[in-house]
Structures are given as structure tokens and as C-alpha cells.
TIBA-145737 format. One line per 5 residues: number of its first residue (from 1); for each residue x negated, y, z of C-alpha. Coordinates in Angstrom, 1 decimal. Each point is the difference from the previous one (the first is absolute). Layout:
// residues N
NUM	X:Y:Z; ...
END
This chain:
// residues 251
1	25.8:-29.1:27.0; -1.9:0.2:-3.2; -0.4:3.3:-1.6; -1.1:1.0:-3.5; -1.8:3.0:-1.3
6	0.5:1.5:-3.5; -3.4:-0.1:-1.6; 1.1:1.2:-3.4; -2.6:2.3:-1.6; 1.2:3.6:-0.6
11	-0.1:1.5:-3.5; -1.6:3.4:-0.2; 1.5:2.4:-2.5; -1.2:3.6:-0.6; 3.4:1.2:-1.2
16	3.5:-1.3:0.6; 0.2:-1.1:-3.7; -2.3:-1.1:-2.8; -0.5:2.5:-2.7; -0.3:-1.4:-3.5
21	-0.8:2.2:-3.0; 2.0:-1.1:-3.1; -2.0:-1.4:-2.8; -3.3:0.1:1.9; -1.9:-3.1:1.3
26	0.7:-0.1:3.7; -1.7:-1.8:2.9; 2.2:-0.8:3.0; -1.5:-1.2:3.3; 1.0:-1.8:3.2
31	-2.1:0.6:3.1; 0.8:-2.2:3.0; -1.3:0.6:3.5; 0.1:-1.9:3.3; -1.9:0.4:3.3
36	-1.9:3.0:-1.3; -1.4:-1.6:-3.1; 1.0:-0.8:-3.6; 1.9:-3.2:-0.4; -0.9:-1.9:-3.1
41	2.8:-2.4:-1.2; -0.7:-3.1:-1.9; 2.5:0.5:-2.9; 1.8:3.1:-1.1; 2.5:0.6:-2.7
46	1.8:3.2:-1.0; 3.1:1.0:-2.0; 1.2:3.4:-1.2; 3.7:0.5:-0.5; 1.9:2.8:-1.9
51	3.3:1.5:1.1; 2.0:-2.8:-1.6; -2.0:-2.6:1.9; -1.9:-1.2:-3.0; -3.5:-1.2:0.7
56	-2.5:2.1:-2.0; -2.8:-2.0:1.8; 1.2:-3.4:1.1; -1.9:-1.7:2.9; -3.4:0.8:-1.5
61	-3.1:-1.2:1.9; -1.8:2.8:1.7; -3.8:0.4:0.3; -1.2:-0.2:3.6; -3.2:1.9:0.6
66	-1.6:2.4:2.5; 2.8:-0.6:2.6; 2.8:0.9:-2.3; 2.2:-1.5:-2.7; 0.5:1.7:-3.3
71	1.6:-0.4:-3.4; -0.3:2.1:-3.1; 2.7:0.1:-2.7; -0.2:1.6:-3.4; 1.7:3.2:-0.9
76	2.1:-1.9:-2.5; 1.9:-1.6:2.9; 1.7:3.3:0.8; -0.1:2.0:-3.2; 3.7:-0.7:-0.9
81	1.3:0.2:3.6; 2.1:2.8:1.4; -1.6:2.5:2.4; 1.4:-0.2:3.5; -0.5:-1.0:3.7
86	2.0:-3.2:0.0; -2.9:-2.5:-0.8; -1.4:-2.4:2.5; -3.4:-1.8:0.5; 0.3:-3.3:1.8
91	-3.1:-1.8:1.3; -0.2:-3.6:1.3; -3.1:-0.7:2.1; -0.3:-3.5:1.5; 3.8:-0.4:-0.1
96	0.7:3.4:1.6; 1.8:2.7:-2.0; -0.9:3.7:0.0; 2.0:2.3:-2.1; -0.1:3.7:-0.7
101	2.1:2.4:-2.1; -1.6:1.4:-3.1; 0.5:3.0:-2.3; -0.8:-0.1:-3.7; -1.3:3.5:-0.8
106	-0.7:2.0:-3.2; -3.2:1.1:1.6; -1.6:0.0:3.4; -1.2:3.1:1.9; -3.7:0.1:1.1
111	-1.7:2.2:2.7; -2.1:3.0:-0.9; -2.1:0.2:3.2; -3.5:-1.3:0.1; -3.1:0.1:2.3
116	-1.1:3.0:-1.9; 3.1:1.9:1.1; -0.5:-1.0:3.6; -3.6:1.1:0.1; 0.7:3.3:-1.8
121	2.8:0.8:2.5; -2.0:-1.1:3.1; -3.8:0.1:-0.9; -0.9:-1.4:3.4; 1.6:-3.3:-1.1
126	-2.6:-0.4:-2.7; -2.7:-2.5:1.2; -2.4:1.4:-2.5; -0.2:3.6:1.4; -1.9:1.4:3.0
131	2.1:0.4:3.1; 2.4:-2.7:-0.9; 2.1:-1.6:2.7; 0.0:-3.4:-1.6; -2.0:-2.6:-1.8
136	3.1:-1.4:-1.9; -0.8:-0.3:-3.7; 3.7:0.1:-1.0; 3.4:0.7:1.5; 1.9:-2.0:-2.7
141	1.7:-2.3:2.5; 1.7:2.9:1.8; 0.7:1.8:-3.2; 1.8:-3.2:-1.2; 1.9:-0.3:3.3
146	1.2:3.5:-0.3; 1.2:-0.6:-3.5; 2.0:-3.1:1.1; 1.6:2.1:2.8; 1.0:2.7:-2.5
151	1.6:-2.6:-2.3; 1.9:-1.4:3.0; 1.2:3.4:0.9; 1.3:0.7:-3.5; 1.8:-3.3:-0.1
156	1.6:0.5:3.4; 1.3:3.4:-1.0; 1.6:-1.4:-3.2; -2.7:1.0:-2.4; -1.6:-2.6:-2.3
161	-3.7:0.7:-0.4; -0.2:-1.6:-3.4; 2.4:2.7:-1.4; -2.3:2.8:0.9; -1.5:1.6:-3.2
166	-2.3:2.4:1.8; -2.2:-2.0:2.5; -2.2:3.1:0.6; 3.0:1.4:2.0; -0.8:-2.5:2.7
171	-3.7:0.9:0.2; 0.1:2.5:2.9; 2.1:-2.1:2.4; -2.1:-3.1:-0.9; -3.3:1.9:0.7
176	1.3:1.4:3.3; 1.3:-3.4:1.2; -3.3:-1.7:-1.0; -1.8:2.7:1.9; 2.1:-0.5:3.0
181	-0.7:-3.8:-0.1; -3.7:0.6:-0.4; -0.3:2.4:2.9; 2.1:-2.2:2.2; -2.4:-2.9:-0.7
186	-2.9:2.2:0.9; 1.7:1.1:3.2; -0.1:-3.7:1.1; -3.7:0.5:0.5; 0.6:2.3:2.8
191	0.1:3.4:-1.8; 3.0:2.0:1.3; -0.5:2.7:-2.6; 0.7:-2.6:-2.7; 3.3:-0.9:1.7
196	1.1:3.6:0.1; -0.9:0.3:-3.6; 1.9:-3.1:-0.9; 3.1:1.3:1.8; -0.3:3.3:-1.9
201	-0.4:-1.8:-3.3; 3.0:-2.2:0.7; 2.1:3.2:0.6; -1.3:1.5:-3.2; 0.9:-3.2:-1.9
206	3.6:0.1:1.4; 0.3:3.7:-1.1; -1.5:-0.8:-3.5; 2.4:-2.8:-0.5; 3.0:2.3:0.5
211	-1.3:2.1:-2.9; -0.5:-2.9:-2.5; 1.9:0.2:-3.2; -0.7:-2.1:-3.1; 1.1:-0.8:-3.5
216	2.4:-2.9:0.2; 1.5:-2.6:-2.4; 3.2:-1.3:1.5; 1.3:-1.5:-3.2; -3.4:-1.7:-0.7
221	-0.3:1.2:-3.6; -3.5:1.2:0.5; 0.9:3.7:-0.1; 0.5:2.4:2.9; 3.7:0.4:0.9
226	0.1:3.8:0.0; -3.2:1.9:-1.0; 1.4:3.1:1.7; 0.9:-1.7:3.3; -2.5:-2.1:2.0
231	1.0:-2.6:2.6; -0.8:0.2:3.7; -1.8:-2.9:1.7; 2.7:-0.1:2.7; 3.5:-0.8:-1.0
236	3.3:-0.7:1.7; 0.6:-3.7:0.5; 3.3:-1.7:-0.3; 1.9:-0.1:3.3; 0.0:-3.4:1.6
241	-3.7:-0.7:-0.6; -2.8:0.2:-2.4; 0.6:-1.3:-3.5; -0.5:-3.7:-0.4; -2.7:-1.1:-2.4
246	2.3:-2.4:-1.8; 2.8:2.5:-0.3; 0.7:3.2:-1.9; -1.9:3.0:1.2; 1.8:3.2:1.0
251	-1.6:3.4:0.1
END
């Protein structure tokens, strides 16, 4: 009997939704993979829909380059749109459809941890010093990976990263998680001390996360909700599951 195998390329997203900053030129990307390599489609179009289903970008032709497809739209496309998490980005690549929820944000939150912070906390990770344990010139990939994990954790706990007005509040857990990832990577070279250190840093990260509080802007007016009361990173989630990205959030 004949059998068939699904050979549809998989879309790789860093976050469970696209984050679009209102009034700012935005580049969105589609990255497809199959059999361990980037899949390059022949034709790609993209549409962006608001909460009412109106196409803000309507089947625009994407640029295909470097193993990914991208499209940049002007800030004027979103200037008059309402903030919220009920937008959608829909890609069509060689007849296949890939869609992802999107949020239109007043502003995005950016990380505050750099290679400088890693090297200052753990000098033996600086390839430019004597007695270093590595020749790596940068740890940016693992720093970025830790930041993606933190954003996922916020979203899963009912916190929207783009409403945080004090990104420095996330610095310590971000640094500790990046450190844990770096030491774990070094342990793969057969250094058990690095694995012990990675496990220790992971525990420190978990403890630091429980202490995180930040200035938060629930009503998205650009001003902290209550200057005298900061918001914890962990929140109670609506019984019955995590909040849906296309539905109202509950805190």
C-alpha cells in the first residue's frame, strides 16, 4: 500500500507571537527549515490583519534572501491602529500558509545584558584575559537565547513583556540564565566543574526570578499603573489554562 510523508517545511518563531511597535517601521520574517537546513521557497507573500480582520498589509511580496523571507512596512501602517494582541501575520510560501498571532505594542522591551556584563561577572569567560577557559570572542547567541526564554516565561505566566517599563528589573535573572547556558555549553567539552557551576547558576536564576518586580503598564497609556506598587513577574493565571493570545488577558 502506498504511503505518503509530510514534507512541509517548519516555520521557526522565536516567540509565540510577532511583536509590532506602533508607528515604527517593522521588519517581519519567515524562516523555514526542513531536514536540518533552511528551506528557501520560490515565492512568498505576507498579510497583516488587525482585530477587525482588515488587511493592513495585503499579500505583499516578501524579499527572499539569506535563507529567510522578510518584509518591512512603514510605521504609518500602524500609527492609527489600536494597541492589542489580536492581530495576525499570515505568510504564504509556495502555496503553503503559515500564520502567527501578533501584538501591536506602544513600545518593545529590550534586554540590558551584554558580553561586558558576562565577562565582568565571570572573568574567566573573557577570551582576552590570562587564565581564560575559552577562546570564544562573544557569548551573544546564548545571551539572546536566555532573553527569548525569559520572554516566553513572562508570556506563559500572564505577563506581557511589552508592557514592562523598567527592563533593568530583568537584568539579574537574564544574566544568571545566560551564565547557566554558557557554563552548560562549556561542560559539553568534558569539564564537570562547569556542569556543577551551570546547575548552581540555574538555581540562582530560579531564585532571582521569584524576586523580580517591575513597573508595569496594564492600560497601555505609557505610564506606570501605580508608582507606589510594583508588579511581580509571576502572576496567577486564569483557571482553565493560560490566556489565549487572541483573547482578553486576565491578571
